[in-house]
C-alpha positions in Angstrom: 0.0 0.0 0.0 2.7 2.5 0.9 4.7 1.5 -2.2 1.6 2.3 -4.3 1.6 5.8 -2.9 5.2 6.5 -3.6 5.1 5.0 -7.0 2.0 7.0 -8.0 3.9 10.2 -7.3 5.9 9.6 -10.5 2.8 9.4 -12.7 0.5 12.4 -12.9 -2.0 11.0 -15.5 -3.2 7.9 -13.6 -6.8 6.8 -14.2 -9.3 7.9 -11.5 -9.7 4.4 -10.0 -6.0 3.7 -9.9 -5.3 7.2 -8.4 -8.0 6.6 -5.7 -6.5 3.3 -4.7 -3.0 4.7 -4.7 -4.1 7.6 -2.5 -5.5 5.1 0.0 -2.1 3.5 0.3 -1.2 6.1 2.9 -3.4 4.1 5.3 -0.8 1.3 5.1 1.2 2.8 7.9 -1.8 3.0 10.2 -2.8 -0.5 9.3 0.7 -1.8 10.1 0.6 -0.3 13.6 -2.9 -1.7 14.3 -1.9 -5.2 13.1 1.4 -5.0 14.9 -0.3 -4.0 18.2 -2.9 -6.8 17.7 -0.2 -9.5 17.2 1.9 -8.3 20.1 -1.1 -8.3 22.4 -2.2 -11.7 21.2 1.4 -13.1 21.8 1.5 -11.7 25.3 -2.0 -12.9 26.1 -1.5 -16.5 24.9 1.7 -17.1 27.0 0.3 -16.3 30.4 3.8 -15.6 31.8 3.5 -11.9 32.8 4.5 -8.6 31.5 8.2 -8.8 32.7 8.8 -12.0 30.8 7.2 -10.6 27.7 9.4 -7.5 27.7 12.5 -9.5 28.4 11.7 -11.7 25.3 11.1 -8.6 23.2 14.4 -7.1 24.4 16.4 -10.2 23.5 14.7 -10.4 20.1 15.2 -6.8 19.1 18.4 -5.6 20.9 20.9 -7.9 19.0 19.8 -6.6 15.6 19.7 -3.0 16.9 23.3 -3.2 18.1 24.5 -5.0 14.9 22.9 -2.2 12.9 24.5 0.4 15.0 28.0 -1.3 14.6 27.4 -1.7 10.8 26.3 1.9 10.4 29.2 3.2 12.5 31.8 1.2 10.6 30.3 2.1 7.2 30.2 5.8 7.7 33.3 6.2 9.8 32.0 8.7 12.3 28.9 10.1 13.9 30.0 13.7 13.3 30.1 13.2 9.5 26.4 12.5 9.6 24.9 14.6 12.3 27.0 17.8 11.9 26.6 20.2 9.0 
């Protein structure tokens, strides 16, 4: 859906039906957040092991890739200052 919105920006003469569907693609972000919240809450509800265990599992699932991305980004750019300073 989001891809349709970005792709339609390159074409100004789309038919009305296609243009309408592409404009509704902006709802894809909201749909993603709703589905994500639903699946996370279902995952937490089905396990019956408490909030702390749920967040610890999420931390161990997300943190390793986050730190790998930070290391990769840092090594590929060389320095933080080159990116964040004008």
